[in-house]
C-alpha positions as CSV (number, residue, x, y, z in Angstrom):
1,M,-58.2,-35.8,-19.2
2,N,-57.7,-37.9,-16.0
3,G,-60.2,-40.4,-17.4
4,G,-58.4,-40.8,-20.7
5,V,-59.4,-40.0,-24.3
6,D,-61.1,-42.3,-26.8
7,D,-59.0,-42.5,-30.0
8,A,-62.2,-42.2,-32.1
9,D,-62.9,-38.8,-30.6
10,L,-59.6,-37.3,-31.8
11,P,-59.1,-35.5,-35.0
12,K,-57.5,-37.5,-37.8
13,T,-54.0,-36.0,-37.5
14,F,-54.0,-36.7,-33.8
15,R,-55.1,-40.3,-34.5
16,D,-52.3,-40.8,-37.0
17,A,-49.8,-39.5,-34.4
18,V,-51.2,-42.1,-31.9
19,T,-50.8,-44.8,-34.5
20,M,-47.2,-43.9,-35.2
21,T,-46.4,-43.7,-31.5
22,R,-47.8,-47.2,-30.9
23,K,-46.0,-48.6,-33.9
24,L,-42.7,-47.3,-32.5
25,K,-43.6,-48.8,-29.1
26,V,-43.2,-45.4,-27.4
27,H,-45.5,-45.0,-24.3
28,Y,-46.1,-41.3,-24.2
29,L,-47.2,-38.7,-26.8
30,W,-47.2,-34.9,-26.4
31,I,-49.7,-32.9,-28.5
32,D,-49.5,-29.2,-27.7
33,S,-53.1,-28.4,-28.2
34,L,-54.1,-31.3,-25.9
35,C,-51.4,-30.9,-23.2
36,I,-51.7,-27.1,-22.9
37,M,-54.9,-25.1,-22.3
38,Q,-55.5,-23.0,-25.4
39,K,-56.2,-19.3,-25.3
40,S,-59.4,-18.1,-26.9
41,G,-58.1,-14.6,-27.5
42,Q,-61.2,-13.2,-25.9
43,G,-59.5,-11.8,-22.8
44,E,-61.5,-13.7,-20.2
45,D,-59.6,-17.0,-20.2
46,E,-57.2,-16.2,-17.4
47,E,-56.7,-19.8,-16.4
48,A,-55.8,-20.9,-20.0
49,K,-53.5,-17.8,-20.3
50,A,-51.6,-18.7,-17.1
51,D,-51.3,-22.4,-18.1
52,W,-50.1,-21.4,-21.6
53,E,-47.4,-18.9,-20.2
54,R,-46.2,-21.5,-17.8
55,E,-45.9,-24.3,-20.4
56,A,-44.5,-22.1,-23.1
57,K,-41.4,-21.6,-21.0
58,L,-40.8,-25.3,-20.9
59,M,-40.9,-26.0,-24.6
60,E,-37.1,-26.3,-24.7
61,K,-37.2,-29.2,-22.3
62,V,-40.3,-30.8,-24.0
63,F,-38.8,-31.0,-27.5
64,S,-35.1,-31.5,-26.6
65,S,-36.1,-34.4,-24.3
66,A,-38.4,-36.1,-26.8
67,Y,-37.4,-39.4,-28.3
68,L,-38.8,-38.3,-31.6
69,T,-40.8,-35.4,-33.1
70,I,-43.5,-36.1,-35.7
71,A,-43.9,-33.4,-38.3
72,A,-47.3,-33.6,-40.1
73,S,-46.0,-31.6,-43.1
74,C,-48.7,-32.8,-45.5
75,A,-51.7,-32.3,-43.1
76,E,-53.6,-29.2,-44.1
77,H,-55.3,-29.1,-40.7
78,K,-55.9,-31.4,-37.7
79,F,-58.8,-33.2,-39.3
80,H,-56.8,-34.0,-42.5
81,G,-54.3,-36.6,-41.2
82,F,-50.8,-37.3,-42.4
83,L,-50.9,-41.0,-43.1
84,Q,-52.5,-40.7,-46.5
85,P,-52.7,-43.0,-49.6
86,R,-50.0,-42.1,-52.1
87,V,-50.0,-42.0,-55.9
88,Q,-48.3,-45.1,-57.1
89,R,-44.9,-44.6,-58.6
90,H,-44.2,-46.2,-62.0
91,A,-40.9,-47.7,-62.9
92,V,-39.3,-48.8,-66.2
93,T,-37.0,-51.7,-66.2
94,M,-33.8,-51.2,-68.3
95,R,-30.9,-53.5,-69.2
96,A,-27.3,-52.3,-69.1
97,D,-24.7,-53.3,-71.7
98,D,-23.5,-56.1,-69.5
99,G,-27.0,-57.5,-69.2
100,A,-27.6,-56.3,-65.7
101,R,-31.1,-55.0,-65.1
102,F,-31.9,-51.7,-63.4
103,H,-35.1,-49.7,-62.8
104,V,-35.8,-46.0,-63.6
105,C,-38.5,-44.0,-61.9
106,E,-39.4,-40.4,-61.2
107,V,-37.2,-38.6,-58.7
108,I,-39.3,-37.5,-55.7
109,D,-36.5,-36.4,-53.3
110,N,-37.1,-32.7,-52.8
111,F,-36.7,-31.8,-49.1
112,D,-36.7,-28.1,-49.8
113,L,-40.1,-28.1,-51.6
114,D,-41.7,-30.8,-49.4
115,V,-40.5,-29.6,-46.0
116,E,-38.7,-26.2,-46.0
117,Q,-41.4,-24.6,-48.2
118,G,-44.3,-26.6,-46.8
119,E,-47.2,-25.1,-44.9
120,L,-46.1,-26.5,-41.6
121,N,-42.8,-24.7,-41.7
122,K,-44.5,-21.4,-42.3
123,R,-45.6,-21.4,-38.7
124,A,-43.4,-19.5,-36.2
125,W,-43.7,-22.1,-33.3
126,V,-42.5,-24.9,-35.6
127,L,-39.1,-23.3,-36.2
128,Q,-38.2,-23.7,-32.5
129,E,-39.7,-27.2,-32.3
130,R,-37.7,-28.4,-35.2
131,A,-34.4,-26.9,-34.0
132,L,-34.8,-28.2,-30.5
133,S,-35.8,-31.8,-31.5
134,R,-33.1,-34.5,-31.5
135,R,-34.7,-36.3,-34.4
136,T,-37.7,-35.6,-36.6
137,I,-39.8,-37.6,-39.1
138,H,-41.4,-35.3,-41.7
139,F,-44.4,-36.8,-43.3
140,T,-45.0,-35.2,-46.7
141,R,-47.3,-35.8,-49.7
142,T,-44.7,-37.9,-51.5
143,Q,-42.6,-39.6,-48.8
144,A,-41.2,-39.4,-45.3
145,Y,-37.9,-37.7,-44.4
146,W,-35.8,-38.5,-41.4
147,E,-33.8,-35.5,-40.0
148,C,-31.2,-35.7,-37.2
149,G,-27.7,-34.6,-36.4
150,E,-26.3,-37.0,-39.0
151,G,-28.3,-35.3,-41.8
152,I,-31.4,-36.1,-43.8
153,R,-32.4,-39.5,-45.1
154,C,-35.2,-40.0,-47.6
155,E,-37.6,-42.9,-47.7
156,T,-36.0,-43.7,-51.0
157,F,-32.8,-44.6,-49.1
158,T,-30.9,-41.6,-50.5
159,K,-29.2,-38.9,-48.4
160,T,-29.8,-35.3,-49.2
161,E,-27.7,-32.2,-48.4
162,N,-29.3,-29.0,-47.1
163,R,-27.1,-26.4,-45.3
164,K,-30.1,-24.8,-43.6
165,A,-31.4,-28.1,-42.5
166,S,-28.0,-29.2,-41.2
167,F,-28.0,-26.3,-38.7
168,L,-31.6,-26.8,-37.6
169,G,-31.3,-30.6,-37.6
170,D,-28.4,-30.6,-35.3
171,S,-29.4,-33.1,-32.5
172,N,-27.6,-30.9,-30.0
173,F,-28.6,-27.6,-31.5
174,P,-26.9,-25.2,-31.7
175,Y,-23.7,-26.4,-30.1
176,S,-22.1,-27.3,-33.5
177,V,-21.6,-23.6,-34.2
178,K,-19.3,-23.2,-31.1
179,S,-16.4,-24.3,-33.3
180,H,-17.1,-21.6,-35.8
181,K,-15.6,-18.1,-35.7
182,Q,-17.7,-15.3,-34.2
183,G,-18.7,-14.0,-37.6
184,R,-20.2,-17.3,-38.7
185,Q,-21.9,-17.7,-35.4
186,L,-23.5,-14.3,-35.9
187,Q,-24.7,-15.2,-39.4
188,H,-26.3,-18.4,-38.2
189,Y,-28.4,-17.1,-35.4
190,Q,-29.2,-13.7,-37.1
191,G,-30.3,-15.8,-40.2
192,L,-32.6,-17.8,-37.9
193,Y,-34.1,-14.6,-36.5
194,E,-34.7,-13.2,-39.9
195,R,-36.4,-16.4,-41.0
196,Y,-38.5,-16.5,-37.8
197,S,-39.7,-12.9,-38.5
198,T,-41.3,-14.1,-41.8
199,L,-43.4,-16.9,-40.1
200,G,-47.0,-16.8,-39.0
201,L,-48.5,-16.5,-35.6
202,S,-52.1,-16.5,-34.5
203,Y,-51.3,-13.8,-31.9
204,D,-48.6,-11.2,-32.5
205,T,-48.0,-11.1,-28.7
206,D,-46.6,-14.7,-29.0
207,R,-43.6,-13.4,-30.9
208,P,-41.2,-13.5,-27.9
209,M,-42.5,-16.8,-26.5
210,A,-42.6,-18.8,-29.7
211,I,-38.8,-18.6,-29.9
212,A,-37.9,-18.3,-26.2
213,G,-36.6,-21.9,-25.9
214,L,-34.4,-21.6,-28.9
215,E,-33.1,-18.2,-27.7
216,K,-32.2,-19.8,-24.3
217,R,-30.3,-22.6,-26.1
218,L,-28.4,-20.0,-28.1
219,M,-27.4,-18.0,-25.0
220,S,-26.2,-21.2,-23.3
221,A,-24.3,-22.5,-26.3
222,L,-22.6,-19.2,-27.1
223,E,-22.0,-18.5,-23.3
224,S,-23.6,-15.1,-23.6
225,A,-26.2,-13.3,-21.5
226,G,-29.0,-11.6,-23.4
227,G,-32.7,-11.4,-24.1
228,F,-35.3,-10.1,-26.6
229,G,-33.3,-11.4,-29.6
230,V,-30.1,-9.6,-28.5
231,L,-26.9,-11.3,-27.2
232,Q,-24.5,-9.4,-25.0
233,A,-21.6,-11.0,-27.0
234,N,-22.8,-9.2,-30.2
235,F,-24.8,-6.5,-28.5
236,H,-24.0,-3.6,-30.9
237,R,-24.6,-5.7,-34.1
238,D,-27.8,-7.2,-32.8
239,L,-29.3,-3.8,-32.4
240,L,-28.8,-3.0,-36.1
241,W,-31.9,-4.6,-37.6
242,Q,-34.4,-3.0,-40.0
243,R,-37.6,-3.7,-41.9
244,R,-37.0,-6.3,-44.7
245,N,-37.5,-4.1,-47.7
246,S,-38.7,-0.6,-48.8
247,E,-42.3,-1.7,-49.2
248,S,-42.7,-3.3,-45.8
249,T,-43.4,-1.8,-42.4
250,L,-43.0,-2.8,-38.8
251,K,-45.8,-2.2,-36.3
252,R,-45.3,-2.1,-32.6
253,I,-47.1,-4.9,-30.8
254,D,-49.4,-4.0,-27.9
255,F,-48.2,-6.2,-25.0
256,E,-49.9,-4.2,-22.3
257,T,-53.1,-6.3,-22.0
258,A,-51.7,-9.6,-23.3
259,S,-48.6,-10.2,-21.3
260,H,-46.6,-8.9,-18.3
261,I,-43.4,-9.1,-20.3
262,R,-42.1,-5.6,-21.3
263,I,-40.4,-5.8,-24.7
264,P,-38.1,-2.8,-25.4
265,S,-38.5,-0.9,-28.6
266,W,-34.9,-1.7,-29.6
267,S,-35.8,-5.4,-29.9
268,W,-37.3,-6.7,-33.1
269,M,-39.6,-8.8,-31.0
270,A,-41.5,-5.7,-30.1
271,H,-42.7,-5.4,-33.7
272,S,-44.7,-7.4,-36.1
273,G,-43.3,-7.7,-39.6
274,E,-40.3,-9.1,-41.4
275,I,-36.8,-7.9,-40.5
276,R,-33.2,-8.2,-41.8
277,Y,-30.0,-7.0,-40.3
278,M,-28.1,-4.0,-41.6
279,N,-25.2,-4.6,-44.0
280,V,-22.2,-4.0,-41.8
281,P,-19.0,-5.9,-42.8
282,F,-17.8,-7.9,-39.9
283,D,-14.3,-6.4,-39.7
284,D,-15.5,-2.8,-40.4
285,I,-17.1,-1.5,-37.2
286,L,-15.7,0.3,-34.2
287,R,-18.3,-0.3,-31.5
288,A,-19.5,2.7,-29.5
289,D,-18.2,2.3,-25.9
290,D,-20.7,4.7,-24.4
291,I,-23.8,2.4,-24.7
292,Q,-24.8,0.8,-21.4
293,S,-26.4,-2.6,-22.0
294,P,-29.0,-4.1,-19.6
295,F,-27.3,-7.4,-19.9
296,E,-23.7,-6.5,-19.1
297,T,-24.0,-7.5,-15.4
298,L,-25.7,-10.8,-16.0
299,P,-23.7,-14.1,-15.8
300,P,-22.8,-15.7,-19.2
301,G,-25.6,-17.8,-20.6
302,S,-28.3,-16.2,-18.5
303,S,-31.6,-14.6,-19.7
304,Y,-32.7,-11.1,-18.7
305,V,-36.3,-12.2,-18.7
306,D,-35.6,-15.1,-16.3
307,S,-33.6,-12.8,-14.0
308,N,-36.0,-9.8,-14.2
309,P,-39.4,-11.3,-15.2
310,R,-41.2,-8.0,-14.7
311,G,-38.3,-5.7,-15.2
312,R,-37.9,-3.0,-17.8
313,A,-34.9,-3.6,-20.1
314,E,-33.5,-0.2,-21.1
315,L,-30.2,0.8,-22.6
316,R,-28.5,4.1,-21.8
317,A,-26.6,6.0,-24.3
318,P,-25.8,9.6,-25.6
319,V,-28.6,10.9,-27.8
320,H,-27.5,13.1,-30.6
321,T,-29.4,15.4,-33.0
322,I,-29.4,14.5,-36.7
323,A,-28.2,17.6,-38.5
324,V,-30.0,16.9,-41.8
325,Q,-33.8,16.8,-42.2
326,K,-33.9,13.8,-44.7
327,P,-30.8,11.6,-44.5
328,D,-30.2,9.6,-47.7
329,W,-30.0,6.3,-45.8
330,L,-32.8,6.6,-43.2
331,I,-34.9,3.5,-42.7
332,L,-37.9,4.1,-40.4
333,D,-39.7,1.2,-38.9
334,E,-43.0,2.8,-39.8
335,P,-42.5,5.0,-42.8
336,E,-45.9,6.6,-42.6
337,R,-45.6,7.6,-38.9
338,Q,-45.3,11.3,-38.2
339,L,-42.4,12.0,-35.8
340,P,-41.7,15.2,-33.9
341,G,-38.6,16.9,-35.2
342,P,-35.7,17.1,-35.1
343,L,-34.7,13.5,-35.6
344,R,-32.3,12.1,-33.0
345,C,-30.0,9.1,-32.9
346,V,-27.8,6.8,-30.9
347,I,-24.4,6.0,-32.5
348,V,-24.0,2.2,-32.3
349,G,-20.7,2.0,-34.3
350,K,-18.5,3.6,-36.9
351,S,-16.8,2.2,-40.0
352,K,-13.1,1.5,-39.6
353,H,-11.8,1.6,-43.2
354,H,-11.9,5.2,-44.3
355,K,-9.0,7.3,-45.3
356,T,-10.0,10.6,-46.9
357,E,-13.8,10.6,-46.4
358,Q,-16.0,10.8,-43.3
359,P,-16.6,7.5,-41.5
360,T,-20.0,5.9,-41.8
361,C,-22.0,5.9,-38.6
362,Y,-24.4,3.0,-37.9
363,V,-27.2,4.5,-35.7
364,L,-30.5,3.9,-34.1
365,V,-33.0,6.6,-34.9
366,V,-34.9,7.5,-31.7
367,S,-37.8,9.7,-30.7
368,P,-39.0,11.1,-27.4
369,A,-41.4,8.7,-25.7
370,G,-42.1,10.3,-22.4
371,K,-40.6,11.8,-19.2
372,E,-39.7,10.2,-15.9
373,G,-38.9,12.8,-13.2
374,D,-36.7,15.4,-14.9
375,E,-35.4,13.0,-17.5
376,D,-36.7,12.3,-21.0
377,F,-36.7,8.8,-22.3
378,F,-36.8,7.7,-25.9
379,E,-37.9,4.8,-28.1
380,R,-36.4,3.4,-31.2
381,V,-38.1,4.3,-34.5
382,G,-35.6,3.2,-37.1
383,V,-32.0,2.9,-38.2
384,A,-29.7,4.9,-40.5
385,Y,-26.4,5.1,-42.2
386,L,-25.0,8.6,-41.5
387,K,-21.8,10.4,-42.2
388,A,-20.2,11.9,-39.1
389,E,-20.8,15.4,-40.3
390,E,-24.6,14.7,-40.4
391,I,-24.6,14.2,-36.6
392,V,-24.5,17.0,-34.0
393,C,-22.1,15.5,-31.4
394,R,-21.9,18.5,-29.1
395,E,-24.4,18.8,-26.2
396,A,-25.5,15.2,-26.5
397,M,-27.8,14.0,-23.6
398,V,-27.4,10.6,-22.0
399,A,-30.9,9.1,-21.8
400,S,-32.7,5.8,-21.5
401,I,-34.0,4.0,-24.7
402,R,-36.9,1.8,-23.8
């Protein structure tokens, strides 16, 4: 790379990016696959792996410091390009009652279809890149869209509204949510995590890294320590996630050979598959005060991974036995997995608003995962809604959940 690259040797999409950069009179262009050594996935490319892990941590700075981000939304692959000939639009000239002439043509403004549902935005890495960018031009099949903190402008000179885009397009993402109440803040970032879980990755082990820059920005903006998709400010609620629907499953990702990062089982980042958060009304939960978080001693805004790059994040809590064999509202991460009985749980919170009936308990379902010295440790295997009478509260053991 020190000797330069001939434009003609670049794939068409890269050449188009060079053309745009020169037209804008910007002197530097960052293309991930050229600026970062790429992993082959074969296990022997240690130099590329080290370079990738080093650069992946800097993505927040790369995209938030960029003058402009180019989104090649209409490019099917790197050889396709995004500066393509367009189908000519036809217009009909009309005359108003007062004699003034005007033109009528087909409406092509559809940011949701062209961008939100486009192939580019089905990639996990792109969500973070878009959120962290100060301004983005989306090149689509029909037109270009400009997205920044002031909203979305179409090439047709119209302005379009998009609530989802206004959050992601915030040029100082996500600091605009600081003015919102805690419940709305929670909805915003949990919605982002739910969306992220539906997006594609070449390697499942990239799941924590492809959103690490966005997560750091969230922790800084909301002034909360955290890590692994969990904020200390909303620690209990952030633990209450589940597989997206009854037909889906969540598989544990094997990080042992691919990364030194240890992802705890109670983080959705430890699993491949789509998630959603449990339906817990915001004003209807009494948080358990006997759960010890690994983040509670960290300064506000700091990341557990940065503070303990090779540490094991574990929470400690009382582990109870579930008194019924098949609870009505049991949601296992892997429905087909055979678990040793009896089932056990950690109570994360209880419903407030109950008068005559038993309160609903929101719990993590856990299973023995090993022994360290004389103490058993557990792993998360699901969640459940349980009545208090369905939990054996006597003789609970305090244990680590890893």
